[in-house]
C-alpha positions in Angstrom: -15.9 -32.4 6.9 -17.8 -29.2 7.7 -19.5 -30.2 10.5 -16.2 -31.6 11.8 -14.7 -28.1 10.9 -17.5 -26.3 12.4 -17.2 -28.5 15.9 -13.6 -27.6 16.1 -13.9 -24.2 15.6 -16.5 -23.7 18.1 -14.6 -25.5 20.5 -12.0 -23.1 19.9 -14.2 -20.3 19.9 -15.4 -21.4 23.3 -11.9 -21.9 24.5 -11.0 -18.4 23.8 -14.1 -16.8 25.2 -13.2 -18.7 28.7 -9.6 -17.8 28.5 -10.7 -14.1 28.0 -13.3 -14.4 30.7 -10.9 -15.9 33.0 -8.4 -13.2 32.4 -10.8 -10.1 32.6 -12.2 -11.9 36.0 -8.3 -11.7 37.3 -7.9 -8.4 36.5 -10.9 -7.1 38.2 -10.0 -9.2 41.3 -6.5 -7.6 41.1 -8.0 -4.2 40.9 -10.4 -4.7 43.7 -7.7 -6.0 45.8 -5.9 -3.1 45.2 -8.4 -0.7 45.8 -9.2 -2.3 49.2 -5.3 -2.2 50.1 -5.0 1.5 49.2 -8.2 2.3 51.0 -6.7 0.2 54.2 -3.6 2.3 53.8 -5.3 5.6 53.9 -7.1 4.4 56.7 -3.9 3.6 58.3 -2.4 6.9 57.5 -5.6 8.8 58.8 -5.3 7.1 62.0 -1.7 8.0 62.4 -2.2 11.7 61.4 -4.5 12.3 64.1 
């Protein structure tokens, strides 16, 4: 009984960790993408101004 509970609890915990990791990775990926886009935009603006 206790072993089954622990096994279920561990599986749930791992699922949560995976979800959080996945979400964090997506957020970091989006931030990286956004910063690259803004760098590209700044580069274009600088070229346009000269």
